[in-house]
C-alpha positions, 0 to 999 in steps of 0.5 A, a space after each residue: 499499499 502507498 502512503 504519503 505524509 502532507 501538511 495537515 493545514 494544506 490538507 485541511 483548505 482543500 478539502 474546505 474548498 472542496 467541501 464549500 463548491 458542494 462536492 460529495 466524492 473525492 478521488 486521491 491518488 498518489 503518485 511517486 517521486 521521480 527524477 527526470 533529466 536530474 530534476 527531483 520532482 516530490 510524491 504528491 497527492 492529487 484530489 478530483 471531487 465529484 458533486 451529487 449532480 456528477 459534476 467533476 472537478 480537479 482540484 490539483 496536488 499537494 506536494 508530499 513533505 520533504 524532511 530533508 529540504 525542510 530541516 535544511 531551509 530552517 537551518 538557512 534561516 537560523 
C-alpha cells in the first residue's frame, strides 16, 4: 500500500475548498516521487472531486513533505 505524508493545514484547505464547492466525493491519487532529467519531483497527492449532480472538478495536488529540504530551510533561516 502506498502512503504519503502531507502538511495538515494544506490538506484541510483542500477539503474546505471542495466542501465549499458542494462536492460530495473525492478520488485521491498518490503519485510517487520521480527524477526527470536530473530534476527531483516530490511525491504528491492529487484530488478529483465529484458533486451529487454528476459534476467533476480537478482540485490539483499537494506535494509530500520533504523532511531533508525542510530541515535545510530551517537551518538557513536560523
